[in-house]
Structure formats: C-alpha cells, structure tokens
C-alpha positions as a printed NumPy array, in Angstrom:
array([[  0.   ,   0.   ,   0.   ],
       [  2.767,   2.448,   0.91 ],
       [  4.756,   1.65 ,  -2.211],
       [  1.767,   2.307,  -4.456],
       [  1.058,   5.619,  -2.733],
       [  4.691,   6.692,  -3.047],
       [  4.701,   5.817,  -6.734],
       [  1.518,   7.844,  -7.301],
       [  2.993,  10.851,  -5.488],
       [  6.215,  10.53 ,  -7.494],
       [  4.287,  10.405, -10.772],
       [  2.201,  13.408,  -9.731],
       [  5.335,  15.336,  -8.765],
       [  7.026,  14.515, -12.083],
       [  3.932,  15.613, -14.017],
       [  3.898,  18.866, -12.02 ],
       [  7.601,  19.469, -12.737],
       [  7.118,  18.838, -16.466],
       [  4.181,  21.268, -16.468],
       [  6.181,  23.902, -14.578],
       [  9.237,  23.603, -16.83 ],
       [  7.101,  23.747, -19.977],
       [  5.39 ,  26.935, -18.737],
       [  8.77 ,  28.53 , -18.006],
       [ 10.219,  27.584, -21.399],
       [  7.168,  28.471, -23.51 ],
       [  6.692,  32.004, -22.168],
       [  9.798,  33.461, -23.912],
       [  8.869,  31.529, -27.056],
       [  5.449,  33.221, -27.107],
       [  7.124,  36.616, -26.738],
       [  9.486,  35.92 , -29.642],
       [  6.579,  34.7  , -31.769],
       [  4.596,  37.862, -30.968],
       [  7.567,  40.052, -31.957],
       [  7.923,  38.166, -35.25 ],
       [  4.2  ,  38.455, -36.061],
       [  4.152,  42.176, -35.207],
       [  7.267,  42.751, -37.305],
       [  5.67 ,  41.036, -40.293],
       [  2.572,  43.205, -39.824],
       [  4.778,  46.305, -39.703],
       [  6.593,  45.196, -42.84 ],
       [  3.28 ,  44.761, -44.65 ],
       [  2.122,  48.201, -43.484],
       [  5.322,  49.851, -44.687],
       [  5.322,  47.97 , -47.966],
       [  1.7  ,  48.922, -48.622],
       [  2.321,  52.556, -47.726],
       [  5.427,  52.73 , -49.918],
       [  3.475,  51.198, -52.802],
       [  0.759,  53.851, -52.528],
       [  3.117,  56.633, -51.433],
       [  5.299,  56.139, -54.508],
       [  2.566,  57.779, -56.588],
       [  2.79 ,  60.885, -54.377],
       [  6.558,  60.884, -53.888],
       [  6.404,  59.876, -50.21 ],
       [  8.568,  56.906, -49.262],
       [  9.553,  55.57 , -45.856],
       [ 12.779,  53.558, -45.753],
       [ 12.234,  49.976, -44.68 ],
       [ 14.684,  48.925, -41.972],
       [ 14.547,  47.144, -38.627],
       [ 13.596,  50.243, -36.628],
       [ 10.758,  51.311, -38.916],
       [  9.43 ,  47.745, -39.173],
       [  9.38 ,  47.317, -35.386],
       [  7.85 ,  50.756, -34.843],
       [  5.082,  50.127, -37.363],
       [  4.627,  46.59 , -36.057],
       [  4.288,  47.465, -32.388],
       [  2.3  ,  50.67 , -32.777],
       [  0.317,  49.691, -35.879],
       [ -1.419,  52.5  , -37.767],
       [ -0.385,  55.193, -35.234],
       [  3.226,  54.057, -35.675],
       [  2.912,  54.4  , -39.426],
       [  1.456,  57.897, -39.013],
       [  4.348,  58.751, -36.697],
       [  6.816,  57.576, -39.349],
       [  5.068,  59.675, -42.007],
       [  5.226,  62.765, -39.784],
       [  8.898,  62.11 , -39.045],
       [  9.551,  61.752, -42.775],
       [  8.048,  65.186, -43.421],
       [  9.928,  66.795, -40.519],
       [ 13.308,  65.37 , -41.458]])
C-alpha cells in the first residue's frame, strides 16, 4: 500500500515538474513569436504605404527600426513615421 502511494505521489510530482518547466520555457517563445508576427505586420504596413506613397513621392525607408515601430504601434506608428519623414 505504501509503495503504491509513493509511486503515485512521485508520478504526480514529475507531471507537475514537467508542467512547470514547460510553462517557463514556452513564455519566452510566445514573446518571440509575438515580436515576429508584429514585425511582419509592420513590414506589410510599410510595404503597402510605400506602394501607394510612390505615386505621391512619399517613401519611408524599410529597416529594422521602422518595421518594429510600425509593427508594435500599428497605424499610429505608421502615421508617426510619415510625420517624421516630413519633418526630417
């Protein structure tokens, strides 16, 4: 009886440890995935704006900073980049 109970507690503890380790390891992976998705969204925003802006002579250079800014802030980030382009 004691051996069976000890085995069940050991299995439960191992399952808990696997769950805890997987939560710790997956959290940074989710953050990296979110950064990648936002960066791709920013790249699409910039590419679309440059495609339309080429007709009006307004272009925003596509680099890491502008992609991340447009990706994290979305449309307001793109507007900020347009304003910065006019000011500089």
